[in-house]
Each structure stands twice: as structure tokens, then as C-alpha cells.
C-alpha positions as CSV (number, residue, x, y, z in Angstrom):
1,X,-17.0,-9.4,9.2
2,X,-17.9,-5.7,8.9
3,X,-15.7,-2.7,9.2
4,X,-16.1,1.1,9.1
5,X,-13.5,3.8,8.8
6,X,-14.1,7.3,10.0
7,X,-11.6,9.9,8.9
8,X,-11.4,13.7,8.4
9,X,-12.4,14.6,4.8
10,X,-8.9,16.0,4.1
11,X,-7.1,12.9,5.4
12,X,-6.1,10.0,3.2
13,X,-3.3,7.5,2.8
14,X,-2.3,9.3,-0.4
15,X,-2.0,12.6,1.5
16,X,0.1,10.8,4.2
17,X,2.6,9.4,1.8
18,X,2.9,12.7,-0.1
19,X,3.7,14.4,3.2
20,X,6.2,11.7,4.2
21,X,7.9,11.9,0.8
22,X,8.1,15.7,1.1
23,X,9.5,15.4,4.6
24,X,12.1,12.9,3.5
25,X,12.8,14.7,0.3
26,X,12.0,11.7,-1.9
27,X,9.6,11.1,-4.7
28,X,6.4,9.1,-4.1
29,X,7.7,6.7,-6.8
30,X,10.3,5.6,-4.3
31,X,7.6,4.4,-1.9
32,X,6.3,0.8,-1.7
33,X,2.5,1.1,-1.4
34,X,0.8,-1.9,0.3
35,X,-3.0,-2.2,0.5
36,X,-6.0,-4.5,0.5
37,X,-9.1,-2.3,0.1
38,X,-10.7,0.2,-2.1
39,X,-9.4,3.1,0.0
40,X,-5.9,2.0,-0.9
41,X,-6.2,2.8,-4.7
42,X,-4.9,6.3,-4.5
43,X,-2.0,5.2,-2.3
44,X,-1.0,2.4,-4.7
45,X,-1.4,4.6,-7.8
46,X,1.1,7.1,-6.4
47,X,3.6,4.5,-5.2
48,X,6.5,3.3,-7.3
49,X,5.9,-0.4,-6.3
50,X,2.2,-1.4,-5.9
51,X,1.6,-4.4,-3.5
52,X,-1.8,-5.9,-3.0
53,X,-2.3,-8.3,-0.1
54,X,-3.6,-11.7,-0.8
55,X,-6.8,-10.8,0.9
56,X,-7.2,-7.6,-1.2
57,X,-10.2,-6.8,-3.3
58,X,-9.8,-8.2,-6.8
59,X,-9.6,-4.7,-8.4
60,X,-6.6,-3.8,-6.3
61,X,-4.8,-7.1,-7.2
62,X,-5.4,-6.2,-10.9
63,X,-3.3,-3.0,-10.6
64,X,-0.6,-4.5,-8.3
65,X,3.0,-5.2,-9.4
66,X,3.0,-8.0,-6.8
67,X,0.4,-9.8,-4.8
68,X,1.7,-10.8,-1.4
69,X,0.4,-13.6,0.8
70,X,-2.6,-12.6,3.0
71,X,-2.2,-10.7,6.2
72,X,-2.8,-13.9,8.2
73,X,0.0,-15.6,6.1
74,X,2.5,-12.8,7.1
75,X,2.3,-11.1,3.8
76,X,3.8,-7.9,5.1
77,X,6.8,-9.7,6.3
78,X,7.1,-11.3,2.8
79,X,7.1,-7.9,1.2
80,X,9.8,-6.5,3.6
81,X,12.0,-9.6,3.0
82,X,11.5,-9.6,-0.8
83,X,11.7,-5.9,-1.6
84,X,13.7,-4.2,1.3
85,X,16.0,-6.7,3.1
86,X,17.1,-8.4,-0.1
87,X,18.4,-5.1,-1.5
């Protein structure tokens, strides 16, 4: 499996959550960051709760507050149930 991501040099997931937080008038620390790849490090570092997917790169799992099941095992649903719906 190979993948390639092509984005504008000023675009990033971090920039995206900063803009969403600004728009919603919340702190980025109030955001749950979920990721699986090296490009997700800045996003997770700015998030209050850092979630790595079970299929994430090992370095991302090391900084995560929680490692969810893999994407194929409905890990995102697990995160939503555990950290959002249970509140």
C-alpha cells in the first residue's frame, strides 16, 4: 500500500484546528485530535486529548493519551463513544 498527499504549503491539520477553534471561540486544548500518520503530529500536539489509531505509526502511539482500535475495527466510533457520548 502506497499513498501520497498533495497540499498547499500553508495548509495543515494544525492550521485547520486552529481556525476551527478560533471560529468556535474555544481553545485547541478542548479539541480531541485523532491521527495515524507522521503528518498528524502537529495536530495531536495542539490537541487537549491525543488519540492515535491502532494502525498509527509507533511514534504517534508513544505521544498518545489513548490508542484506539484500528480504522478497520471502527476505532473512530470507539473514540466518539468513549470520549464524547459518555460525557
